[in-house]
N, C-alpha and C positions, 0 to 999 in steps of 0.2 A: 661587720664592725658592730662590737658591742659598746653601749655607753652606759656609763654609771647613772645613778638617779640624780646626782648633782647636776650633770650635763642635761638630762632629760628635763628637770625642773628649770634649768636656766634657759632652756629653749622654749619651754612653755611660758616663762614669765617674759621673754621677749616677744612672744606672740601675742600675749595679753596686752603689752604696752604698745605695741604697733597698732593695735585696733583703734585706740584714739590717743595719737601722739601728743595732742596738746593739752590733755588732762592728766593730772597727777593720780596714780593709782596706789592704793595701799597694800601693804604686805597681807592685811587680813582679808581684803577682797580677793585677791589672787588665790590664797590658801583656800578659802571658801569655795571658789569657783571650780578649782582643780581637786578639791578635798585632799590636801596635803597638809603636812605639818607646818605650822607658822614658824617654829623655830629652825627647821631645816630650810624653809624658804628664805630666812633673813640671812642665813649663812651664803646660800646662793646669791641673794642679792648683793651681798658684801663682795663676793668674788666678781661680779659683774661690775660693780662700781669701781673696784681697784683696776679692773681691765679697761675701764674708760668707755664702756658701752652703756652703762645707765648711770643717770643723775640721781642722787638721793637729797630730798630737800626734808631737813629736819624741822621739828616743831609741830605746833598745832597747824592743821591745814596742809601738811607736808605730805610727801609720798615719793614715788618713783616715776621716772619718765626716761624716755629714750635720750642718750646723750647726742645723738646725731640721727639723721632721717633713717628710716628702716632699710632702705636701699643702699645705704653706704655701710651697713654692718656687714661684715664677712662672716659667714656661719662658721668656716674653717677655723678662723681665729678665736671665735667663742669656744668651739670645742676643745681647741688647744689649751685655751685659758682655764677651762673647767675639768678637763681630764688630768689624771695623775701622770701618766706616761705617754 
C-alpha cells in the first residue's frame, strides 16, 4: 500500500502528539522536528481536527493535542480520513 505525503505527515503528527499527551504542541515544533513544510503541516492538522482526532487550541499559548487517548485512535480511520480514495 502506498500512502500520500498527507497521510504520512498525519501519522507523524499523531506520533509526536502521543509522546506527551498532556502538553500542547505547536505546528512550528513538529515541522522543525520532522523537517517538513509548516504550511503543509497546517493542512494536515486541519484534516485531523475535522476528523475529530486532534484538538486545536487557538491563540497565544495554544497548540495541538490528541482529542482522545492514543490507544483509542484507530489508525485505519485516520488513513481513510486523509487518503483521497
